[in-house]
C-alpha positions as CSV (number, residue, x, y, z in Angstrom):
1,M,-8.7,16.5,-22.1
2,P,-7.6,12.7,-23.0
3,S,-10.2,10.2,-23.6
4,T,-10.5,7.3,-21.5
5,G,-8.9,4.7,-23.9
6,E,-6.0,6.9,-24.0
7,V,-5.4,7.2,-20.6
8,I,-5.6,3.3,-20.1
9,R,-3.2,3.0,-23.3
10,D,-0.9,5.3,-21.6
11,A,-0.8,3.7,-18.4
12,I,-0.5,-0.1,-19.7
13,N,2.2,1.2,-22.0
14,D,4.2,2.9,-18.8
15,F,3.2,-0.2,-16.8
16,Q,4.8,-2.8,-19.4
17,R,8.0,-0.6,-19.6
18,I,7.9,-0.3,-15.5
19,Q,8.1,-4.0,-15.5
20,H,10.5,-4.3,-18.0
21,H,13.2,-2.4,-16.3
22,M,12.5,-4.2,-12.9
23,K,13.1,-7.5,-14.2
24,N,16.5,-5.9,-15.4
25,A,16.8,-4.5,-12.4
26,K,16.2,-7.7,-10.4
27,S,18.7,-9.4,-12.7
28,E,21.1,-6.9,-12.1
29,N,20.9,-7.1,-8.3
30,A,20.1,-3.2,-8.3
31,E,18.0,-3.5,-5.0
32,K,17.4,0.6,-4.7
33,T,16.4,0.9,-8.5
34,Y,14.3,-2.1,-8.3
35,E,12.5,-0.6,-4.8
36,D,12.1,2.7,-6.4
37,L,10.7,0.7,-9.7
38,K,8.1,-0.9,-7.7
39,A,6.8,2.2,-6.1
40,D,5.9,3.1,-9.8
41,Y,4.5,-0.1,-10.0
42,K,1.9,-0.2,-7.7
43,S,0.9,2.9,-8.4
44,L,0.2,2.0,-11.9
45,K,-1.5,-1.2,-10.9
46,A,-3.8,1.0,-8.5
47,I,-4.6,2.7,-11.3
48,L,-5.2,0.3,-13.9
49,T,-7.7,-1.9,-11.3
50,S,-9.4,1.4,-10.7
51,L,-10.0,2.1,-14.3
52,G,-11.2,-1.7,-14.6
53,V,-8.5,-3.4,-16.6
54,N,-7.9,-6.9,-16.3
55,L,-4.3,-7.4,-15.4
56,T,-3.9,-10.9,-15.6
57,D,-2.0,-11.2,-18.7
58,I,-0.2,-8.2,-18.5
59,D,1.4,-8.1,-14.7
60,V,4.6,-10.6,-15.3
61,I,6.3,-9.1,-11.9
62,K,2.9,-10.1,-9.7
63,E,3.9,-8.1,-6.7
């Protein structure tokens, strides 16, 4: 079973990857892709917040 630190690390990596893809989708006007990614973004944001991670510095989308 992964430790809390490993779960947080993996969630942060996924969160940053999703934001990168969201930025690309937005710049390419890929609205459907952006909305799909946004659902993942919101889920990861909720998980990280519940784990006590401060998102101030890593949340570049801020939605």
